[in-house]
BAPA-259633 format. One record per residue (C-alpha): residue in three letters; x, y, z. Coordinates in pm, whole numbers, padded with zeros to 5 digits, always signed. Example, Ala and Ser with C-alpha at 12.3 -4.5 7.8 and 13.67 -1.06 7.14 Angstrom:
! BAPA-259633
Ala+01230-00450+00780Ser+01367-00106+00714
END
This chain:
! BAPA-259633
Unk+03813-00242+02531Unk+03947+00109+02595Unk+03728+00404+02505Unk+03886+00631+02244Unk+03900+00997+02328Unk+03749+01235+02070Unk+04091+01335+01932Unk+04195+00975+01865Unk+03846+00900+01725Unk+03886+01194+01486Unk+04229+01074+01378Unk+04102+00718+01328Unk+03815+00850+01113Unk+04062+01065+00914Unk+04290+00762+00861Unk+03995+00551+00744Unk+03881+00819+00498Unk+04233+00863+00361Unk+04278+00486+00326Unk+03952+00458+00132Unk+04055+00748-00093Unk+04395+00592-00159Unk+04231+00259-00248Unk+04012+00442-00501Unk+04317+00613-00650Unk+04507+00283-00669Unk+04210+00130-00853Unk+04219+00416-01105Unk+03888+00550-00973Unk+03980+00907-00876Unk+03620+01027-00895Unk+03530+00781-00619Unk+03805+00924-00396Unk+03659+01275-00364Unk+03391+01212-00101Unk+03648+01047+00124Unk+03903+01322+00060Unk+03648+01589+00152Unk+03570+01400+00473Unk+03943+01366+00547Unk+03985+01740+00494Unk+03719+01828+00750Unk+03866+01583+01000Unk+04235+01651+00942Unk+04267+02019+00862Unk+04366+02127+01213Unk+04677+01902+01205Unk+04941+02041+00969Unk+05081+01706+00849Unk+04740+01550+00790Unk+04612+01866+00623Unk+04914+01880+00392Unk+04894+01507+00302Unk+04526+01539+00226Unk+04582+01826-00020Unk+04868+01635-00186Unk+04627+01344-00229Unk+04360+01579-00368Unk+04624+01705-00612Unk+04690+01343-00719Unk+04317+01285-00772Unk+04287+01605-00977Unk+04589+01497-01187Unk+04438+01153-01247Unk+04117+01320-01366Unk+04310+01573-01576Unk+04101+01844-01405Unk+04296+02165-01461Unk+04073+02378-01240Unk+04108+02138-00948Unk+04483+02106-01007Unk+04528+02483-00981Unk+04296+02496-00681Unk+04496+02230-00499Unk+04827+02399-00577Unk+04684+02720-00430Unk+04561+02535-00122Unk+04899+02368-00073Unk+05054+02715-00068Unk+04792+02831+00185Unk+04818+02536+00427Unk+05130+02667+00607Unk+04983+03018+00629Unk+04650+02890+00758Unk+04825+02699+01035Unk+05065+02983+01115Unk+04787+03238+01151Unk+04516+03004+01281Unk+04290+03071+00982Unk+04138+02729+00911Unk+03771+02749+00810Unk+03585+02478+01002Unk+03397+02231+00785Unk+03554+02347+00458Unk+03580+02050+00220Unk+03907+02159+00060Unk+03787+02141-00301Unk+03845+02415-00556Unk+03469+02458-00605Unk+03450+02635-00266Unk+03652+02927-00133Unk+03954+02822+00069Unk+03847+03078+00331Unk+03480+02985+00378Unk+03365+02786+00682Unk+03097+02529+00602Unk+02830+02346+00801Unk+02960+02037+00974Unk+02734+01730+01002Unk+02650+01632+01362Unk+02852+01308+01350Unk+03162+01499+01246Unk+03101+01775+01502Unk+03131+01513+01776Unk+03466+01403+01633Unk+03588+01762+01598Unk+03492+01851+01955Unk+03807+01725+02120Unk+03872+02026+02340Unk+04092+02207+02089Unk+03839+02475+01998
END
């Protein structure tokens, strides 16, 4: 069995988190999706497409919950994603929710740090 490099391990973990979140949304359980979406954000934020998709999915979860504050927060974050990637301003560990600043780095659990350490700094 081939050993996955850290980058592909990170992407596999992101894909698993997004799949679990999408299952929760499909089952009309948007509240259950948030932990997986936050995990996906930490793992996927350095890749523009994954980062964008994750915030679109967070927007869907906020819509399903009828959470106006989170809806506005996700719309703001969707507008910031291109700028963050263009200027390299992506706060490591940030969960992507509207209850935290879009600019604040956050502590990253050790298991995720190993996945994030794929030589990309």
